[in-house]
N, C-alpha and C positions, 0 to 999 in steps of 0.2 A: 779829697784826702785819700792816701793810698798806703796800704800796709802789705807786708808779705813775709816771705821766708828770709832768715838772717844769713844770706850767702855773701853779703857785701861788707857789712860792718859787724865786728864783734861787739859784745855788750859794753866792754870797758871803753872801746873807742867811741862808741855811740854816746855813752854817758859823758865822756869828755866834751863831745860836740854839743850835746843837749843841755848840759849843766842841770839846773833845776827848773828850767823853763819848759813850758809845754811845747811839744813838737807838733808842727802841722805841715803836711805836705799837700799843698793845694793841687787840685786837678786841673790847673790852668784855666780856672773859670768854669769848669764843668760840673761843679757841685753847687747846691744851693746853700744859703746861709745856715740852713738847719744842720749841715754836715761840716761846717768850717771848724778849724781847730779851736780848742778851748782858749779863751783869752782873759780869764779872770785873774785877780791879783794873787800871784803865788801858786804853789802846788795845791792840788785838791787834797784835803786831808783824808785820812782813813775814816770811814764811816759806814753806815748801813748801805747795802747795795740797792740799786733800783728794784722796784717790785717786778713781779712777773710781767712779761710784755703781752700786749694784745692789740687788736685793732680798735683803739679807744677814741679815734677821731681827733686826737690832739697832736700838734706838732712836737717833734722830739729832736733833741740835739745830740749828735754823736761826735765825739772828739777822742783824742788820745794824748797821753804824754809818755814819758819813758817807762812808766810803770804799768799802765793798763789802759784799756778803753775807758772812756768817760761817757756815761749816758745821763743826760740831763744833769750834769754836774756831779754825778755819783760814780764811784769806781765800780767797774764790772770785771770780774775774772771770768773770761769766757771758757766754758767747759762744753765743747761741742762733740756730739756723737754722730758719726757719719752713717747715713743710710741712703740707698739709691731707690727711689720709688719704682724705677723700672724693673727692679729685681723682686718686687712684690706685686704681681699683677692682680691685685684685688684691692681697689681703693678703700673699701670698708676697713681693711686690716691696717691701712696706714695709720688710722687713729689708734689702733691697738699698740703698734710699735712706738708711735710718738708719745702716747701716755706712759709707756714703760720707760722711755728715755727720760722723761721728766721725773718720774718717780725714782729712777735710779740715779738722780743727781745732776743730769744734764740740764743746762739752761739754753742750749742751742742745738740745732740739727744741721749737719753738713750735707748738702744735696748736690749731686752731679746730675746733669741732664745729658742723655745720649741722643745726639743729633740723628743718628741712624734709625732710632726707634720712631721718630716723629716725621721723617721725610723719606717717602718711598721713591721720589723722583724729583728732579730739579723744579723748584717752584711749588711743590706740593708739601703741605704741612698739616699735621693732625695733632690737636691738643684735646682730644675727647677720650672718654672711656678710661682705660688704664694709663693713658698719657695726659690726663687732665691736670696740668700744672696749677691752674687756678684753684682747683679743689684741694690739691695738696697744700698750697700755701695758706688757704683758709683754715684747713684742719690744723696746721702747725700753730697758727695764731690762736685758735680755740684751745689748744693744748698748752698755751703759755710758753712757747719755745721761740727764741730767735732763730733766724734762718741765715746760714752762710751758703750762698748760692754759687755754683760753679757750672755755667752752661757751656764751657769750652771756648771755641768749637771742639778742640781736642781735649778729652778728659782722662785718657789712660784707662784706669779702673778695670783693666783686664777685659774690656769688651772689644768686639770685632772692630778692627781699625781704630781703636782708641776712641770710638764713638763717631767717627766720620762716616757719612753715609756711603753705601756701596757705589752709588752712581758717581761719586766724586772721582772714582778711579778712571772715568772715561771722558772727563771734560777738559783734560789738559791743564788742570790747576795744580800748582805745587803747594800743598797744604803746609800750614804753619810758617809761611813766609809772607812777604809783602807783594807777592805776585798778584796783580790786579784781578786776574781771573779767579783766584782763590778768595780774595777779599770781597769780591762781588757776591759770591755765594755765602761766605761767612757772615757778611753784613746782613744779608737777608735772613739767615738763621737767627742771629742775635736780635735783630729787630722784632722778629716774631716772638721771641722769648721776652724781650724787654717790654713789649706792649702789655704782657701779663704781669711781669715783675713790677713795673712802675705803679700798678694799682695796689701793691702789697708792701710798699716801703715803710719801714718803721719811722723814718724821719717825717713822713706825711701823716702818721697816725692811722693809716689804712691797712696795715699789716705788720708783719714782724721780720721782713727781710732786712737784716742789719748790715751785712757785708756782701760784697760782690767779688768773686774770684775771677781771674781771667787767664786764658792761655796766651801768653805774650812772649814767645821765644826770641823775638827780635825787638830792638828798641823802636824801630820804625813802626812795628805792629802795635806797640803800646801807644804811640802818638795817635795812630789811626783809631785805636780803641777808645781813647779819650773823646775824640770827636763823635764816635758812634754813640757812646753813652750820653754825651751832652744832647745830641739830637733826639735821643729816645727818652729823655727825661729821667735818667737814672742819677740819683743824687746821693745814695748811700756810699760809704767809703769803699774804695777799690783796693783789692789785694793783688799784688803782682810781685815780680821777682827782684825788684831793685830798691825797695824801701826798707828802712832799717828796723822797725819794730817787728818782732819775730812772729811770723805765722809758720809754725812747724808743719811740714808735710807729714801727714800721719804715717806711722810705721806699724806693721803688724807685730803682735806679740803672741807668743805661743801659750803662755800660761800666766797665772796670777803673779808669780814671782817676777817674771820678765816684765809684766805690765807695771809693777811697782818700780822696778829699776828705771824703766823708760820715763815714766811720768814724774817720778820724784826727781830724776836728773834734770828734767826740763824746769821743774819748779826751782831747783837749786841754782839754775842759771837765770832766774828772775822772770821766766816766761809767765804771762798771764793770759795768753791766747793758746788754749789747749784744744787738741782734737784727738778723738779716739777713732782709729781705723781697725776694724769696722765695729761700730756699736751694734749694728745688725747687718749680717752679710746677705742673706736672702738667696735667691735662685737665679742662676744665669740660664734662663729658660730658652727654649727654641735655639736659634742660631746666634744668640747674643754673645757667648763667651769667646774671648780671644784665645789663640794658642797658648798663651802664658797661663791660662786658667781654664782648661777645657772641661773640667768637671762641672756639672750643673750646680753643685753646692759652692757658693762663693764665700771664701774665708771661713772654714769650719771652726776656726779658733775665735770667732767673734763673740763678744760678751753676751749677746742674745742670739741664739742659734737660728737656723733656717726654719725650724718649727716654732719659733717665737718663744722659746724657753730660755731661762737664765742658765748660763754655763759657769764653770768653776772660776773663770777669769773675771766674773762680774764684780765680786765683792770689793777688791781694791779700787775699782773705778767708781762704784757706788759710794764708798767711803770718801774718796778724794773729791768727788763732785760735790757732796754735801758739805765737806770742809770748806771748799772754795766759796760755796754759796752762803754758809751760815757763820763763818769766822772771817770777818772782813780784814783782819790783820794781814791776810795773805795776798791782798790786792796791791800792797805797796811795800814790797820787800827789796832790800838792797843787800849785796854780798858784804858780809862782815869778815874781819880778820880770821884767818884760818886757825883751826884748832886741830889737835891730833888725838886719836884714841891711843890707849896704851898698847894695843895690839895693832901693828901697822897694816894688817890684812883688812882692817875695818877703816874705810875711808870716810871722812866727815866733811860735809859742806855746811856752812852756817850762814843764815840770813837774818836780818834784823829789820823791823818796821820802825822808821825814824819817828813816827807819831806816837806809837803806843809802847815802844821798847820791847814788844814781844819778839821772840827769836824762834826760828825754825832750824832744825838740824836734820840733814839728810845723811843717813848712815847706810853705807853700801858695802856689801861683802861679795866679791867676785870669786872667792875661793870655793873649793869643792867641799869644805867642811864648815859646820856651824862655828861662829866666832863669838866668844864672850869677852868683853873688854870694858874697862872704865872709860867714860867720856866726860870731859868737863862741861857741865851744863848748869847755867844759872849760878855759878860759883860753887858747885858741888860736883865731886867725882861720882858719877852715876854708872852703875854696872848695867850693861845692856847686852843682850844676845841677839845677833842677827843670823838667821839661818843661811845655809849655803846658797850662793848665787841669788841672794834676795836683798831687800832693802827695807829700811824703816824711816818713817817721818815722825819726828818727835818735836816738842815745843816747850818753851818756857815763857813765863811772863804774860800768858793769855789772861784777859779779864773774864772771869766766869760769873759775874754778877756783883751784887752789892758788897764791896769790900773784900772780895775773894779773888785771889790771883793764883794761877798755877805756878808753883815753884819749879816743878819738873814732873815728868811721868815717863815710864818705860813703855807706854802704849800710845798709839796715835790718836790725837783728837779727831772727832768726826763731825761734831756740831756743837754749837752753843747758842741757845735761844731762850727767850723769856715768854712765858705763858701766864698772864695775870701776874700774881705775886710769886710765881715760881720761876727760878732760873734752872735750866736743864743743860747739862753738858754730858756728851757721850764720848767714850773712848773705846778704841777697838784694837784687837790683837789677834794672834793665832791661838787656837785651842791648845791647851796644854801648858801655856806659859803663865807666869805669875805677873800680874799687873801691879805696879807700884806707882801710886800717884801721891804727890805732896802738894798741899795747899799752904800758902802763906796766910796765917790767921793771927792778927795782932791780939785778939782776945780768944780765950778758949771756947771752941765751938761745942755744940751738942749733936754729935753724929748719932744716927740711928741706922742700924743694919736691918734692911728690909728683906734680904735674902741671906741664907745661912752661909754662903761662901765667903762673905766679906769679913775682914778684920780691920781694926784701926787702932792707932795710938796718936797721942798728942805730946809733942816735945819741943820746948823752946820756940814757941810761936809757929810751929808747923804741924799740920795734920797729915799723918801718913795713913794711906788707905791701901790695903793689900787684898787682891782678889785673884784667886786661881781661875783662869778662863776655861770654861767647860764647853763642850760641843753643843752648839745651838742653845745656849743658855744666857739669859740676861740677868745681871746682878745689879741691884739698886742700893744706893746709900743716900740717906737724907741728912743734910747738914743745916743746922740752925745755929743762931747766935743771938746774944742779947742786944747788939747794937743795931740790928735791922729786923724788920718784919718780913723780909724776903727769905725764902727757903731755897737752898741749892740742892738739886737732885743730881747725883752722879750715876751714870749708867755705864756699865762695862759689858762689852759683847765680844764674842769671837766673830769670825767672818760670817758664819751661817746665821747667827742671831742678828748681826748688823743688817742683813738683807731682809729683815722683817721690822726695821725701824723706818718710819715714813714721816718726815717733816713735811708740812704743807702750809702754804700761805694763803689765807683768805682775806677779803677786804676788811674783815673785822678782827684780824689778828692771826697769829700763827697757832698751829696745832701740831701735835706729835702723836702718831698712831703706832702701836706695836701689835704684832701678832700675825696678820694675814700675809699670804705670799705676795700680794700686791695691793697698794692703795692707788686707785685711779683718780678720784676726786673727793674733795671734802667741802661741804657748804654749811654755813651756820644759818639756821632758820629759827629765830626766836630762841627758845630754850633747847632746841634740837640741833644736834650735829648730824648731818646726813652724809654717810660715807658710801662710796662705791668702790669695788675692787674684786679681787680674786682670792679664792682659797683652793688649796689642793688637799691638804690634810685638815682634820679638825684643829682649830686654832682658837686660843683665848684672845680676846680683844681688849686692849687697854688704850685709853684715849686721854691725853692731856689737852684740855681746851680752855678758852677764856672763861672768866667768871660768868655765871648765869646759865651755863650749859648743863642740863640735867638729864637729857635723854639722848639716845643714840639709835640711828637706823642704819642698817647694813643692806645695801642693794634694794632699798625701798621697804624693807621689813624692820619693824621695831624690835630691838633686842633688849632684854632685861639687863639692867646694869645697876651698879652701886658705887659709892665712893670708896677707893682703896687707900691703903696706907701711904702709897706714893703720891697722894693727892690727885689721883687719876680716876676716871670712870672705868670700872672693870665689869665685863659681862659676867653674868651669873653662869651661863652655859656657853660652851665653846661654839664658835661658828662652825657650821657643817662643812665637811670636806666634799670632794667631788665623788659622785657615785660611779660604780664600775660601768663601763660601756662594752658591748659586744659588737664586733664588726662582722659583716657578712662574709661568707666564703665567696671567692670569685669562681663562678662556674658558668655553664651555658655558653662556652666559647664557640666561635665559628672561625673558620680558617679559609684563606684563599691565597694562591700564589699569583705573582704578577711577572714583571719584566717582559711584557709582550713585545717591547721594543727590540728584543733580540731577533725576532723572526724576520726573515728576508722580505716577506710580503706585508710587513706592518706599514700602515699608511702614514708617512711622515711629511706629506706634501705641505702641511701648514707650518712646519718647523722653519725657523730662520736658517738661511744658507750661510755657512761659515766661509766667507770668501774675502774678508778684509785683508789688506796687505800691510797696514800700519796700525800701531797701537800706542796709547799713552802710558802703557805699563812700563815699569822698569825692567821687566824681563824681555830680553831680545827676541825679536821675531826671526825664526830661521829663514835664511836666504831662499828666496824663490818658493816659499811655502805660505799658505794662508795663516792668518791669525786664528788660533783655536781657543784663546783665553775666554773663559766663561763671562767675565765682567764686561768684555767688549760687546757682548750681545745682550746685555741687560740682565744677566742671571748672576746675582750677587750673593745669594745665600742658598744653602742646602745642596742637594744632589743635582748633577747634570748628566744628561744622556747625549752621546754623540752617535751618529750613524753616517758611515762613509760607504758610498757606492764605488766599487773597485772595478773598473773596466780594463780588461787585459790582464787579469790576475792569474792566468794559467801558468803553472810552474812556481807559484808562490810557495815558499818554504817556511818563512817565519815573519812575524810582525814585532816590531819594537815600538812601544808607546812611551814617550816621555811625558811626565806630568808633574804638577806642582800643587801642593795642598798645605793646609795647616796641620795641627796635631791630629793624629789618628786618622789620616786620610786612607782611602781604599780605592782600588781600581778593579773592575771586573770586565772581561772582554769575551765576545762571542763572534764567530764567523759563520755566516749562514745558519745561525741558530745554534751552532754547536759551541759549547764552552771551551774557551782557550785557557782560562785560569784566572786567578786573582793575584793581586800584588799589593803590598803595603810598603811605604817608605821606611827606611831604617835610619838609625842614628839620631843625633840631637838637632838636626836641622841646621839652619844658617845662623842661629842665634837671634834672629829677628822675627821668628814665627813662621818660617817657610821651610817645608820639606820638599825636596825634589828627588825624583827617582825615574828610572827607566825599567819598564816591564818588558822582558824579552819572552815571547811566546813562540815556540815551534809548533806548527800546525799539526794536529793529529793526522795519522796516515789516511784515514777515511776522508778527511777534508781535503788533503792534498790530491788524493786520487780523483775526488769529485771535481776539483778545479782543473786538473789536467784533461779530464774527459769533457769539460764544458768548452763550447766554442762561443766566441763572442757573437752576440745576437741571438743565441739559442739559450733560453733560460735566464737571460738578463745578467747584469753584473753581479759579482759577489757583494755581500753586505757585511761590513764590519760594524758591530755594535759595542759601545763602550759606556759603562756606568762608572762615574767617579763621585765618590764622597769627597767633595773639594774642601769642606770645612772652612775655618775662619781666616780672615785677613789678619796679618800681624799688626800689633799696635804701632810699631815703628817702621813698618814697611808695607803700608796699606796698598801700594800700587804693584806689588809683586803678583805675578799671574796666579790664577787658580784654574784648575782643570787641565786638559791636555795642552801641551806646549808644542809637540811635534810627533810625527809618525814616520817610521822607516820600514821599508819592505825588502826582504831578501828573496832572491829567486825569480823575481819578476819586477817590472816597473809599471805598475798599473796607473791609469789615469784615475785620480781620486777626487770625488765631490763630497764635501762634508755638509752635514746639517747638525744643528744643536738644539736642545730643549732643556729648560730648567723650570723653575717655579712658575706657576701661573700668576696672574695678577695678584698683587698683595691683598690679603684678607682685609676688608675694610674695617673690621673690628679688632682682629688680633694683630694686625700690622704686618710689615714686610719681613720680619724675622721669624715668622711662625712656621712656614713650611717651605719645602724644596721641590725638586722636580721628579720625584717618584711618580709612577703611573697612578698609584693609589691616592697620592696627595693631589695630583692634578684633577682627579675625578671624584674627590670628596670622600674617600673611604675612611678618613680620619674624623669625619664630622658626625655629630648627632643627627639622627633621622635618616642616615643612609640605609637603604634597604639591603641588608645582608642575608635575607631569607634564603637565597639560592646558594649561599656559601655552605661548604661541608662542615659538619661538626668537627671540632679539633681543638685541643688544648695546647697552649704554648709550653706546658710542662713536659710534653712528650711529642715525638714525631713518629711517623710510620717507620717500621724496621728498615734499615738500610737506606733511609731517605737522606742522602747527602746531596743537596741540590744547590748549585751556585745561583744566587739571585735573591729575590725579595719575597718574603712570606708575611702576610698580614693576619693578625688575630684581633677579634672584636668580641666584647661582651658588655652587658649592662649590669648595674647593681644599684641598690637603694640603701640610703642611710636614713636613720631617724633619730638624730641627736636632739635631746631636749633643748629648747631655746635658751635656757639659763646656763647651758654648758658650752664652753669653748673647747672643742676637741681638735687636735692636730693629727691628721692622718697621713700615713705614708704608704707608698707602693713598694713592696720589697721583691726583688728578684733573687731567688735562693739557689740559683744554679751554681755549678762549679766555677771557681774564680778564674780558671784558665779558659773559659768558654770563648771560642774564637768567633764572636758575633758582634754586630752592631745593632742596637735596638733604639728606635725612637718611640717615646712614650707620649701618647696623646690622651688628654682627659677633656672630654666635652669639646674636642676640636682644638684645644690649646696644647701646644708642644711643650712638654715639661722637661725635655732635655734628652740627652743621649747616654745610653750605657755602652761602654766599650769593653768587651770581654778581654781579660788578660792584661789590661792596661794598668800600670802602677798608679795607685791612688784613685782608681776609678770608683765611682759610687754605685751602689746597688739598691739604695733606698731613695725614692723620689718623694719629696714632700709635696702634697697635693693641697694647695692653699684654699682655705674656705672662701666661698664666693665662686671660684671656678668649680670647686667641689661642692655639690649640692648636698647639704647635711640634714635638711629638714624635710624628710619624707618625699624625696624627689629622686628621679632616675638620673644616673650618671652613665655616660658612654666612655668606655676605655678601649683604646685601639693601640696595638703594638705593630710597628713596622720592623721586621727582622731582616737584616742583611747578612746572608751567609756566604762565605767565600767558597763553599763547596767542600771544605775539609771536615765539616761536622754538620749534623742534622740541625735544622733551625728550631731547636728546642731549648727553652730557657731554664728548665727545672721549675719548681713550684713558684707561682706568682701569687702574692697574697697582700692583703691590707694589714697594716700594723698601726696600733694606736701609739703615737709618739709622745703624747702628753695631753692632759686635759685639766681643766680648772672650772670651778663653779664661778661664773662671772662672765668676763669677756665683753665684747662690744657687739652691737647689732651689726649683722652682716647682710649686705644686699647681694643677690646673685649677680655675677659678672656676665654680661651678655655673651652668649655662646651660640651664635646662629648655626643652624644645621645646613645640610646640603640643599642647594636650590634645585627644585624639581623642574 
């Protein structure tokens, strides 16, 4: 069975083809019976969704019809949040983010795998440590999340070459085609991935991998992929570009209003396969980022930020996720006849559930002003205000418990669930607006206002409830009636208060928790409900639990509680907040300069000779000159050095060096140890992630005179040394050259012999993307345990007066943290220098490359998140190393360098140190 993006059939055309039958697109025999299309009698009716997934050991059936996925015969609205494990190099923290995704309403996680992170060379693959796919999939299952897996081979995702390994540039394979040379390598990659994934398929009951995405730009490639999956035992449904049920490629949204417009619009088109890009952005550490996203912070607008904190965009995603999970009406919606608002600036889309009669209304305002208008809803003209460039999702006809139906409301439903004899319905809106909710009540109810903000009236069989929504305030109204013993509890919340409402499903029933900043887990143990989660501020705790629950524990400690008016357990004392933490100052710095490679007598005998005449690169090789492209000599990431011996250079006047880089490239050159200057490419590049430039250097007078005075055979040839920060491969032009492309000499025609050097062998723990070819990197200056005792004292915040040196300067220090184990602290490294500082800085923490600071670059970052695990927070030493590239126009001084607490919470998850081997002695 195959699903994907709706680029071939519109929904109306698809509906005409599918009718009311269940659609199944078989994989040509490549799927097992567990994943065949649903074949029951007639459409699957609206009903409770399947329970949270897990590795339960039972076979499961996955199918689809024109409305939704069907899991074991139940409708599932998929609400997937994308995260990339490779952007969080601390496996312990995967659990933290996955638990947050589940708490914030997601029932699935979208995962991309970067081939280049796992494969340093042809035939070499590593799925250990921070690349442990098996561990990630086990953790996702333990957190109750489905997995939508995208192993590529090409994944985009703003990573170097779109995830293709650097060595692929040199093997003559045309990626993303049916070229046999490419398919041979791609098959090997997918087979290695599939060997792990097959053990975690939801259909087999051994994991929660539910859907498999594929990079299939050509139809023939799709046919080949089907055979590959069949051979590897993959039986879950396949997502690709030609099947009609909509898998929307995630789009980035800048703020909460834009997120509402995007996701409500997809809902209005009937989509039940939703994905949020990015739910967690993380860090493009090391040499991972593509030129399209050169900053280490990936997607700063993500709902959960790089420091694992909620952002302002999270509230609408949290609300919509829980709506899709807890209000099953939204899993089988069809477009209803159009209606119009009185004000044409407010556009209305209407959906109806054919089983329940419930209707959804998506109201959108694209104008620059707030719009208040009447909208016909449920037979009534309802006045609604939609803020400028925002949207609302409203509903009518929702069943809210025994005999109670929502007539209409001016606020969005968030959840409806039953706990014992209590029906709970939550509605959300923006602070400052008036919520107006109307219930159809055949008999006069007995409402009780539990919070002073609420007011109500009953008129002609309808209960009207009005609540002014206040900032971070929950308002509760209890509704009883004589015809049933069930009580309806209405909850009204603004965005901030909604982010402290936590529904949770246990094997013994649903619970609802209010108060803390995060609920991670809830478990019923006899009369006790055991809760784990996080607090930031002091928070009251309120729990709605099944009958018989009388006691509450929080993070393992019993909390005193009693029965409240809302039929909940209320704590007597608030949960404690997080205590203040004091971070150490960074001092004791030591300093050393490098670029010994510039010296004429530097020993480069072990460097590869750059004498190839042909290349698989798309960049032409200059006629009659050798290939100088770094990739052709096995140097795919980080900085590269070139050294050329020039025989017969007497009379040389100038040197022109043509080069090709990704974003923020840089070239420095020396002749016989004397600096010629630095150069940076200008402009916007070629639009595919490549910047080309030519650096023209006129030799200084002293150098020219030295060359004229030199006779061949006396003093040896002149030596040209070039350092290039070659940066990343483009996503869509991965074979474009990086490094030098050619050299031209004026005033002389020397005989030239080139050698090249880049990164040493890939770090066996940190992987191939961690370091480049600087002298300090090749000799372990960035690693813990390196003996820097002979280095001079020197701080990166200042440099000696008049010290404007072209080249590389290193700074190292150590520091210790002692964060209590019950505290989850996110720490950043802040560079506080002038924003126009013309420097490049690589930040290494315990040998891990946390990314690059580019002085003066638009959008560049100056705060580096240091992920726990790599960062030792429990009374342990940390080694911080900075490699500063200075073009010679400014001293290699960064200004103040300090640690900053980015966020902390009482709670968190246990964190294991990430292996960070030191320099081998």
